[in-house]
Structure formats: C-alpha cells, structure tokens
NUBA-632375 format. One record per residue: z negated, y, x of N, C-alpha, C in turn. Coordinates in pm, whole numbers, plus 50000, padded with zeros to 5 digits. Atoms other than C-alpha are relative to their C-alpha. Last residue first. Example, Ala and Ser with C-alpha at 12.3 -4.5 7.8 and 13.67 -1.06 7.14 Angstrom:
<sites>
500064988149918492864989451367499275010949923/500004988150089492204955051230500005012050090/
</sites>
This chain:
<sites>
499265006949894892714035330567499485000950143/500495014049977890314046930290500714990550103/501174999749906891284080530313499224989250018/499634998849867894914074530219498524999950083/500884991849941893864061029870499935000950143/500445003149853896114042029675499655012950072/501435008450020896194044829271499504997350168/500684996350091899964052329255498754994750011/500864997749924901974043129570498785006849923/500645011949946904464023029397498795003750079/499674995349841904984051629154499484986650075/501074988949915904934040828800500424998650158/500354989450077907304026828516499125008850069/501724997850022906843990828649499825014149930/500485009450080910753982828617498565002249995/499355003450119912444016128695499074989549896/500244988250109909874028028932500624994549872/501424997750070909803996529098499995009149918/499985012650078913853993829146498424997749945/499164996750136913604029729277500034987249896/500724988850052911204020729552500455000449864/501305008450046913083986829626499375010549924/498925005150102916464010129683498784991649917/499564990950139914564030729885500274997149894/501314998950047913204001930154500065012249838/500315005650140916733985430149498835008249943/498874995150090916763984230503499994996849852/499364989249888913803975930759501285007649914/498604996850047911663953430512500315013850071/500094990550063908433941630686501425006649974/498614998050026907283908330790500125011249917/499215007849916904053893530932501385006249974/498974999550060901323915930808501044994050093/499625013650066897973908030919501264999049922/500775008349919897413945831026500074985649891/499285014049977900283965230904499284989950048/499565004750110898353996130798500684985449989/501085009050075897384016031095500624997049850/501165001349943899394031831389498954991849923/500965002150112902834026331274498624996850028/500705010949944905244042431554499164997249863/501314993750039908414057331420498724988050029/501075009150055912274046931542498585008149965/499475016050058915664060631587498864993249925/498774995350093915514103031647500294980349925/498974994949952912064097231782501065000349900/498475009550036908724089231640500805008950094/498754992149916905094098031720500854992249940/500134994749890902454079931464501055011650055/499215002449872902464066231106499485014150131/500014985549896899654058830885500914998750095/499814999249873900844030630635499535013650047/500254987049909900504023230273499694997950144/501144996649934901893990330168500015012950044/499994986649900904633984829896498684999750097/501424991950069905073947529761499835010250108/500064986449924908203925929812498915005849943/501074992750034908903888529668499725011850123/498944990450089912463873229728498665006949934/498594998750021910173844229895500785009049878/499585013650019906833856029972501545001349984/501115008750037905023885830048500264987249972/499315013750080907773904730217498604991849997/500075013749919906413940830326500264990649890/500205012250081907673975230182500064985950078/499105009949975906454006030387500164989149882/499895015550005904704036530304501124990950018/498815010149930903924069530409499514987249958/500105007149891901614095930239501224995850044/501185009149995901184110929899499524994450145/501254993250008903484140329942498484992650013/500044988550115906254119130022498735007950037/500704989550008907434095030309500125010649887/499864989850117909154063830291498705006750007/501204994450059909144041030615500325011149905/501085012550102911924015230656498555006249966/499614999550113914474043530751499104988049904/500684988850067912764056131062500464995249831/498774990850018913204020131217499495010849899/499375004450122909774004831263501085010050039/498694990750001907564007231609500854993149866/499055005050135904293984831649500985012849964/500144992150126903053997831993500774995749925/500455008850121902003977032274500195011249889/499705015849970902834004332536499364991049908/501395004150043903354042632474500274984250003/499625015650023905824061332687498424995649957/500895014749955906044097532707500314990349950/501184991449976908164132232682498704986450023/501205011549985911644116932711498805009850013/500865000349869914434144532629498634991950005/500965008050021917454141932405498814997050118/500565004149869919674169632421498704992149939/501305003150009922154178332149499254993350108/500425014549954925294196632195498504999749964/501374999150017927294227532032499734983250062/500425012150087930474234732215498634995449990/500444994650102930734267632384500114988149898/501204989049990932594257432697499805005749844/499804986349977934834228732667498625009849977/500934992750050934474190832663500395014450038/499864998250147937774168432658498795010349966/498554995950040938994164933033499845006449819/499065010350026935974144733127501095004149939/499354997850105933704176533120501134988049935/498525001549979931024164333355500975003349833/499475008850063927674178833288501385001150025/498985000549993925134202233506500914986949922/499685009149918922024207033384501224999649974/498865003749969920054235933239500214987650057/500005006549909916734248633065501634996150026/498455006149993916334278532868499804993150121/499475001749901912974290232731501074992749999/499955015249950911874301532416500415002150150/501555007349939910464333732269500514985750016/500195015250045914064340332076498474992750024/499564999250142914594378832146499694985649933/500694990450108912364381932455500434999449851/499164991450072913834350532618499455008649911/499805001950125910904337532806501055008849959/500564989550087910874339033215500544994049836/501504996149961911234313633506499685009049894/500214988849979914264294433355498555005750028/500835000250121914114258533437500095016149998/500484987650043917074246933648499095002449889/499944994749877918554213833761499585015050029/500274985249967917714193133490499965003650107/501404996449940919234156833547499695013949970/499714991349861922124140933353498655003850020/501084997149947922644111933100499705006850134/500015000349848926004113232932498535002550010/501574998149994927054107432567500134999050145/500094994349868931154108632580498415007550016/499645008349898931604085832294499855007350146/501185008149975929514106932039500424989850115/499565008749886932274135232092498504987850022/498615005049985932114154131788500374989550081/499455005450128928764169731855501364997549983/499394992250037927924165132234500805000849837/499155004750079925544141132336500345011949910/499434989750077923044146332609501054994949935/499145003750064920184126032728500985007549933/499774997850097917944141732996501314994249925/498575002950065916714131633320500045002249849/500095007050126914024152233457501054995749933/499505015649994915164162733811499624989549894/498695002649928913504197533816500354985750026/499974995849868910524197133580501414996550032/498644997349949909504194333214500135002950129/499325013649979906664183133060501174996850083/500845007449864904954216233136500174988249997/499694995449851907784235232925499334993350102/499065011649932907024218832585500325002750156/500915008549975904464250032514500394984150037/500854997149908906994274632584498934988150033/501004991950050909524262332340498934998850114/501235006250000912504246432497499135009449974/501254991650031916184255632433498724992749993/500655002150127918904237132614498715009549978/501014993850053921844248632810499154993549896/500535000350115924524223932933498685006750021/501355001450037926304233733208499734998149889/500714989150078929994224533270498585002350035/501455000650003932114205433526499375012249902/500165015449976935894198533526498484997349986/500895003750137935964235033364499944985550014/500075012149975936944254633664499194988849880/501235011250033937264286533563500484989750026/499435013650018940004315033741498544993349967/501355010550011939564350533717500484987249960/500235011150085942474373033798498684990350021/498785001050065943124409733951499914987949904/499895011650055939574420134070501505000349928/499814998950146940104454134269500194983349954/501155007450083938874448034623499774999249852/500235010849913941204475034780498814993449946/500614994249877942354497934508499374987550102/501295000749993944814490834243499375003550133/500665000649842947674505334135498854993449966/500894996249993949494490533780499635004350163/500224984849986952924484933777498945004950009/499054996949893952544449933635500245017249995/498954999950070949014447933425501205004850126/499184991149975945804442833560501194998749920/500684985650005942324425233473501365009150032/498914994049898943864389033389499585016849993/499774985750035940834368033246501355006750120/500864993950081940174331833213499855013149960/500094983750031943084316933378498945004749889/499394995250152942324279333379499645015650040/500884996850057941314261733783501145006049859/499445002850107942634252834107499375005449868/500305011450049941944275034397500434994649851/500715006349920942964299034625499144989249998/501305002550094945734309534387499214991850133/500515015250032948384324834606498934999349926/501695003549999949104362634659500174986549934/500025006750108953184373834717498354992850030/500545011249969953504402534946499464992449900/500615007650105955634433034916499594987050064/501314992950106955804460635167499474990549879/499754999850140958174436335380498575007549931/501144996250057958384433935765500745003749836/499934990350119961234415935932498825003849927/500134987449923961194392536268500455014149912/498724994150093962204362436033499985016350083/498395005349974960594339436268501275008449944/499785000449869957504358136305501444995450016/499694986749974957254368835948500414997850132/498944996050085957444331135825500375012750044/498895004049929954974321936077501305002649961/499934994349883952484344235925501294996550079/499544986750037953604333835570499885006250160/498445000850032952954297235673500485012749993/499405002249837949424306735853501314997749964/499985014549949948674322035510500584999450119/499045006849954948154361535468499734985650043/499405010350089945024372035253501414991550050/499274997550127944324403635402500604991749920/500964997350062941864386335657500435006549859/500645009750027944634364335803498755005949889/499295004850098946744395335838499294988149935/500244990850132943904409736041500774996649910/501244996950065943724378436237499665009849896/499845012050082947144378536328498974996449926/499414995450094946734412836480500384991249902/501104991950077943844398136676501035007249880/501295009750082945484368236799499645011749876/499345006250066948504393336950499134990949912/499654988150152946234415937061500914992249911/501214998450048944574385837290500275009449871/500005012250059948254373737407498625001549891/499064996750109948864410637506499674985549899/500524989750109945784410337710500795001449887/500915004850107946354377237880499755010449880/501494989350046949174391038084499264994649893/501375002149909951014361338228499055010949993/501035008349993953374361537922498704996250099/500865003149894954534394137930499154988249994/499604993249868957694398237726499164997850111/498835007249943956604372137488500665006650127/500795013249928953054386537463501234993250035/500754998449857954854420737403499464983550073/499014997249939957184407737122499475002550159/499375013649960954344390136955500815006050091/501025009049907952234422836978500824983750028/500414992749890954704444136811499474988350121/498545002749929955374416536546500075008950139/500085018149962951674416436459501255000150081/500994999949893951604459236457500084985850039/499094991049904954784461336200499044997050157/498785009649970953104433935983500665007550118/500485009349973949944455535971501094986650059/500444995149883951774486635894499534988150068/499134996849922953414469935603499545001850143/499575013049961950164457535469501195000050098/500795006949881949104492535471500474986950034/499604996449869952234501335288499084998050101/501114993849914951144477534998500675007550137/499304987349923953294464734722499095008050047/500584988649990951784434034549500675006350101/499554993149895952934402634421499735013449998/499184986150035951254379934156500755007350144/500784994350124949684344034103500755014949985/499674987250009952054320234340499305005549848/499114995950107950484285634302500085013150017/499294994549951948354276434615501245004949944/500154994649870945784256234446501275002150043/500395004949914947104252134076499575005350135/499144995849883947214269233761499014991950086/500385006149884946364262233416500425001850133/498875011149929947194286933164499214993150108/499875012050048944414300032913500744989050067/501455012149969944474334132957500634986649969/500945002950112948054353432983498784989750032/500734988450057949994370033268499084999049866/501095006750133950454345633523499445016349959/499315013850034953614353133774498884994149872/501035010950047952584390933767500604986949958/499415010650094955024415033956498794989549950/498615000050059954964445634134500394987749908/499605012850052951214452234126501595000849957/499355001750161951034485534312500054987249984/498554999550045948574490834634500644999949854/499694992550128945234490834811501424999349972/499494987049939944254462135017500665007449871/500515000849868942574425334980500345014750024/499154990849903943314428334593499484998550148/500024986149998941064402234395501265003650114/498694998149878941334364434318500115017749950/499404991450041938104354234112500965005950131/498914993749892937224320334138500775011249967/498834990450065934564303033883500545007250130/498735005549933933044269534008500935013449983/499745002449820929384285234057501324990250043/499434988349883929874303333729500114993350131/500794999949892929514268133522500525012050084/498924998749854930834277533195499025000050111/499614987849953928664270032889500684997850126/499334999849905927944240632659500335013850050/498254995350023925364243032386500474998250149/499514994849844921754232132359501515000649943/498904991450038919224222532047500785005750138/499874985949953916504198732184501605008149955/498694995650034915614165332009500035015650039/499694984850100912144154932158501715001250031/498904989049940911234119232307500125011449876/500034990550097908714090432253500895013350080/499904988249951909284059432447500145011949914/499584988450034907734028732320500165011550029/500204985949951906823994332455500795013449928/498914996249906906733967632225499715011550069/500664989349947904333949631939501365002050098/500105003849863905833928131707499605012150058/500864988849901906113926631341499664994650122/501325004249961909093903331233499295010650056/500415005449853911973921131063498854993250011/501705002549929913163924030722500184995450133/500145007149881916863933030557498545000650039/501485000849955917633941230221499824990450111/499925001149846921433949430163498395001650055/501144990849925920883960929808499785003050132/499744987650063923623937329691499315011650060/498614997349914922373909129907500865014449944/500094996849881918903911729773501215003950068/500454987249980920253915429430499535005650140/499044993450005922083883629471499845013449988/498854997349891919493867429580500925006650001/499035010149993917373875729276500515000450175/498185000149999914503898829310500874985950018/499395014749972910723896129268501455000549951/498734999750037908803930829310500644985450019/498775007349925905253931929353501245000749921/499324987949953902163953829240501084995650125/500024998949819900673923529072500945012950037/501034987349956900003930328685500075001250170/501305004249963903573916228596498765008250056/500075011649964905913934628395499074993850033/501114997049866905393973228333499844984250072/500995010250000908683969228107498945001450134/499905008149880910384003928077498774986950000/501345006449935910954020627768500354992050113/500105010950050913934044327712498994993450078/500645009049896914354079627764500054987249955/501135003050071917224098827558499314988150102/499865011550060919804115027806498524995549943/500144998950145919274151627862500124987849942/498845000750050920244150428234500185001949820/498835000949872917564164528441501224999249926/499714984449997914664172728141501215000550117/500214997049862915434136728025500145013450022/498814995449950914574135327651499995002750132/499604986149979911914120027471501384999450043/498264995950024910074090027398500145013850015/499674999150159906044092427502501715000150008/500925008550075903994084727837500604999049873/500644990950113907074100328057498804987049916/500785009350066908534088828404499055006649872/500844994850108911354105828572499104989349899/501154992949930912064089428923499035007649867/501495011850055914254064128706498905008650064/500784994749931917074092928685498444991049997/499154994149894920144077428528499055006350113/499245009849972918204052028287500905005650123/498634999050045915634077428196500984989350101/499554998049874911934064128188501695003749949/498924999050057909414055127924500765009150136/499104988449929906204042727980501355000049974/498615002749990904014019127761500755011850028/499554999449848900194021727853501584998849993/500484991549882899344037527526500424999350116/499264989050035901264012227324499485014150062/498745004549956899513983827471500905012649999/500495000749836895913999627453501374997450059/500114987349951897194004027070500135003250132/498894995550019897923967327039500345015150024/499065003449879895013958127219501345003349961/500624989049884892563980926972501234993150123/499394983550018894863967526672499695006150142/498585000849990893903929326800500855016749997/499375002249866890653936426850501644999750010/500664988249978889943950826469500455000650166/499254989550063891633922126339499705010750066/498815001349922889413899126557501275007149980/499874994549874886613918126415501004996950098/500004985449966887553914226081500065004250128/498834993850007888143877426099500275017850019/499334996549863885053868926231501165008550000/500874989449937883043867225898500465005750139/500044984850107885713851725711499365009350076/498814994449985885873825225968500025012349946/499904996649885882223821025955501435005550050/500314988849998882393815425596499685007350142/498844988150056884813789925616499175014149971/498984999449892882523770225872501145010249936/500834992249903879423774925636501145000350115/499984989350065881493757925326499585011050128/498594993850004882873731225527499735013449957/499364994249905879443722325632501165007849989/500484990949965878233721825272500235007850142/499454987050089880753702725137499425010450048/498494998049931880073676325418500235011849941/
</sites>
C-alpha cells in the first residue's frame, strides 16, 4: 500500500512541471490574444495598451466573449438600438437610375407682345418683370401716324357704305379697312368704339393676348420702335420642362413616352410621374451628356431653375431577394448583413450584392437557408461586435469561397 502511494506521488511530481509549463503557455496565449480598443472610437483595435490615435484616450481591454461569431443582446438593447428584422422572401424587383435634372421654362407657352406698326411708346402700364398679367389687360400705349391713317380710311368706308347701301363695293371696302385694323392689333370692341365715336386718335392701347408673368420689358416710355419690335415677353409657368442628364451609354434604354418619376428638391409632396417627350439628337460637347425632357405641372409652387431628381426605371427582375439599403454594410472587404440565428442572437453573414435602386438592393448569394435578416440597426450591431469581440465581423471571411 505504501509503495502504491509513493508511486502516485512520484507521478504527480513528474507531471507538475509539464502542467505548469502548459498553464504558462495558455496564459501567454491569452495575453497575446487580448485586444484593446477606444471607448469613444470602437473601430480602433490594438494588440497592446496605448492611446487612441484619434482622441488620445487610453485604450481599454475588450472581452473576446464566446468563441462563436455571434452577439447576444438583451431586450432593452434591441429596443434602444431599434433593431428590426424581416423574413427572407423573393419578389419582383425593378431596377432604376437616378438622373440629375433641373426645371426650365417651357418656351412653347411663351408669348411675345410686339409692335405691329412703327411709332412712339407713349405709356407703359407694366414696367417691371415678375408681374402677373391677365389676357386682355392693357400693357402699353403707342403713338402712330400710320395707325391714324388706317382709322381715317375705315371711317371713310363706313360712311360710304352707309350712303350707298345697295353698292356692294363699298361694303367690301369697309370690311377690307376693318381687316387692316385687326391685322394691326385692333380688337372688335376697339373697332366698334371707333365707328361709334367717329373720331380718330394716333394713340392706341395694346392689350395682352395671353395670361402670364412678365419676363422681359424691352422698351421705355418715349422710345421709338419699328414695326415688329418686341415690347414685352410673357412666360406661362403653369407648365414647365424638366431636363435630365443622360450618359450616351444609357440612352439606348430611353425612348419617347418612357415614364419617369420627378421629385423637386424641397418639395417632396409634389412628386410627379411624367413621360419623356424629347431626347436630344446630339451630345453636349462641353459635358458629353445627352438631355431628355418632359413636361411637368408647376402646381403653383415650382419655378424655373429649381434642381430636381429623376428616377428612370431600366429593368425588371423577377423572383429576386431584395433588402433595404441600410441592411447591407459595405466596405473594402465586401458586403455583409446581420442575420438572426436565435432569440436575441445575431451573426454577421457575407453576401454578394447585385443591382440596386434608391431604396433596395438585390442579394444574389449568401442568404441560402437564412430565414430572418436585420433590416435596421445593422451598423449598431457591427459597432457592438467590434467593441465586445475586438475584431471586425468579417475578419477571416473569404469572398472567393462564396
């Protein structure tokens, strides 16, 4: 019995040094695996104590936690981080491109009020730009001896037609004199007033032929003008043009009648879907881009010169797995998402992405056999992972194996 005890004690003494050496190695290995991070900048990870290169704070050790590449959070943490998930499902996905655009005046609705006879501008009723005028509103008065001659001729023909009612030639001459006055801008009401008053005047009032906003006043009071000289330019802003920039390589997918969604900066509630009605036949030599345009209703708020964004649908993909853009984290190593692996348990998953629009992105690979994905709070999960684990969520992942 004593011999057996002696042999057992001897074995323990023999193993003690090796156990001690192994323990020292494990302790040294644990010390080497210890990571340090900055409380204010968790992206800073160091293998040894020191100071943060960003803010200068002392680095603190981080716990490597469990061996699994997972995070376990409490209910309160999930609620505060606003972490929400969605079930993986396939759906139809429409790809689109965002184009820079601007609102410009529609020249088809512009109206130029010009002088139909030579004369002198006696009075301007509208002298400044930006004023709203209505159709039939007086714009200016002009003195013209030529116009007075036409008035006298018309009154003479009226008298002759009245004196010789059975002579058709005088009726014809009266109508010809009336048509000359109409060609010079006289309205029917002005012609009737001239016939009733039987009095000529070298000064005539010119009225607006359309409603709009005064964009340009080309003359001043007392200025002489020739026949056809522009006096006032009116713009109708009830409808504008949206001009979008398109690269030549994208022009093949666009044609007249293609619907586009237009949103004007600062007026998200006025978003409209319109159709392209013109594609520029040549590239702008200064910018090397094509311009496409479409009419858009101003709705009383939009103005020429405003910046806009055009969303152009380019293709449609059926049975695609699409996630919100915020669900995918992209860096130099690739793209990854956070998946739910259990109750309050989350893990990062490397994915391969495809086409995207302003709201969603297609996942082409990496979500096989995955049921639930984090769609909000993914960036907070990555920060929490770095803080707790002391390493990047995608460290050790190889994109080439996907």
